[in-house]
N, C-alpha and C positions, 0 to 999 in steps of 0.2 A: 718367145713373145718379146716385143720391143715397144717401149713407151714412146709415143710421138711427141716431139717438141720442135716442130718446123724442121729446119735444116740441121739442127743439132741433136737429132735422135741418136741415142747411144745403142749400138747393136750389142746383143748378148747381155742385156742389162741384168737379167737374173743372176747370171754367173758372176758378173763384175760386182753387183751389189752384195752378193754373198761373200765374195773375196774381201770387199771393204769391211763387211761385218766381222769376218774372221780376224782380219788384221787388227781391227780396232779392239777386239776382245783379247788379243794376245800381246799387243804392243802397248805398254803404258804411255799415257799422255800423248796420244797420237794426234798430230795436226795434219792439215790438208796437204801441205807440201811434202811432208815425209811419207804420207800415204801414197802419193803419186810416184815418188822415187822408188819405194818398195815394190809397187806394182810393176814399174818398168823393169826393175832388176829381176823379178819373177819371170816376166815374159822373155827377157834376154837369156836367162839361164835355161829356160824351157826350150827355146828355139835352138840353142846351141846343142842341147842334149837329144832332142827328139825331132827337130825340124818344124815344130809347131809351138807358137806362144800359147799361153793359157787363156788370154782374154781376146786376142785379135783387135786390140785397140790400135788406132793410128796415132803415132807420136810425132809431134813437131819439134824442131830444133829451136828452143827458146833460150833466153839468157841463162836461166837457172837449170838448164839440162833438158832432157826429153820430157815433153808434156803431152798427155792425151787431150787435145784441144776441146773436144766435145764434152768430156767429163769436166774439164776446168770451167768451161762456159756455164754448164748446167749448175754446178755447185756454187760458182762465184756469182752468177747473175740471175739464176732461176731458183735459188734457195734449195738446190739439190732435189727438185721434185721427182726426178726419175729414180732417185735412190732412197726416197723417204720411207719406203717399206723396210729397208735394211739397216739404215744408220741414222743417228741423230747428228745434226751439224749445229754447233754452238759457237757464236762469235764471241771471242774473248777480247773485249775492248782494250784491256791493258796492254796487250801485245799485238793487237790488230791481227789476230789469227783465228782460223776456223778449227775448232777441236772436233774430232770424229769419235763417236762412241757407238757401240752396237745397239740396235733397236729391237731386234727380234732374234729368235733362235736361228742358229746357223744351219743351212741345208747342205750337208756334206754330199748329197747325191748329185750335185752339180759338178763334182770333181772326181777324177780318177784317183786311184791309190797313189800313182806316181805324182800327180799334181799336189796332193796333200803333203806327201813327203817333201817335195820341192819347196812348197810354201813354208813349211816348218823349218827347212834348212836355211832359207833366206832370212826368216825371222831370227833364227839363232845366230846367224852370221852378221846381219846388218841391223837388226832391230834395236840395238843399243846405241847406234849412232844418231846424232841429231840431224836436222834437215840440212844444215850447212855442211856438215861432214859428208853426207850422202851426195850433195851437189858436187863437192870436190872430187869424190870418187868417180862420179859419172862424167867429170870434166877431164879426166886423165888422158894422156896422149894416145893411148891405145884404144880409146873408145870411138864408136861410130859418131857420137855427138861432136867430139873434138875434130875428127877428120872433116866433117861437113862445115864446121865453123871455120876451119883453116881454108878449105877450098873456096868458100863463099865470102871470105874476109868479114865474117859476121862479128868477130870480137871487136874490131875497130868501130863498128856501128854500135854495138852494145855499150862500149866504153865511152864513146863520144856523145851519145844521146841517151840521157838517163830515162827518157820516156819510152825508148824503144827496147822492149823486153821480149819481143816475139819475132818470128820469121815464118815465111811460107814453106820452108823446106821440111820434108818429112824424113824420119828415120826409116831406113829399109832394114828390117831385122834379118833379112836373108844374108846381109853382109856379116853377121855374127857367126854364120855357119861355115865350118871348114870342110865338112864331109860332103862329097859330091852327091851321094845318094840322099842325104838329108836335105840338100838344096832342092833336089827334084821333088821330094815329098812336100817341101814347103810350097813350091810352085803349084802343085796339085791341090793342096789344101786351101791355098789362097784363092785359087779359081773357084773352088767350091764355096768358100765363104762369100766371095763377091756375088756369086749366083744367089745365095741365100739372102744377102742384103738387098739385091734387086727385087726379089720376091716380097720381102717384108716391107720395103719402102715404096713399093709400087702404089 
């Protein structure tokens, strides 16, 4: 099922909503930026190991790292209405941040045993970092984000114009895969996901 919100419909919203619920229940003092960074790390780790990300979100190359644009838009500008079943979103005026807390019981049936183990591994490894530290990790030279920023000369744009924090360029998670067989699996699954999206959004 997918909740409709014009062109910003989030595909796979039940699984993503439950992921956000779980992360917010396991990571203390979780804010929106950190939530998005942990989600990306989970997807990148998963695609490296299995040829498939957990969420199938599309990530854009923005100033502060990979960002799932539709999720960002929904939570920032539409009060997170697509995820209201799963999480509470509270604006903390003092720091101008959005705090994420769980709203309902977590539905583990949305995830495989491997996915749960992976999510817990990422929480244990990265959950103690703050948002800025995670941004620095995802900006390192060996990352897909860094390569695209270099190729497109985006850093100069980000640095010269403080109002420009976004770009139209997408992260291709396939580039994180080294194994030829896993790359072919990724292509097959991506085609299947694209077909499912066309059916649901028709």
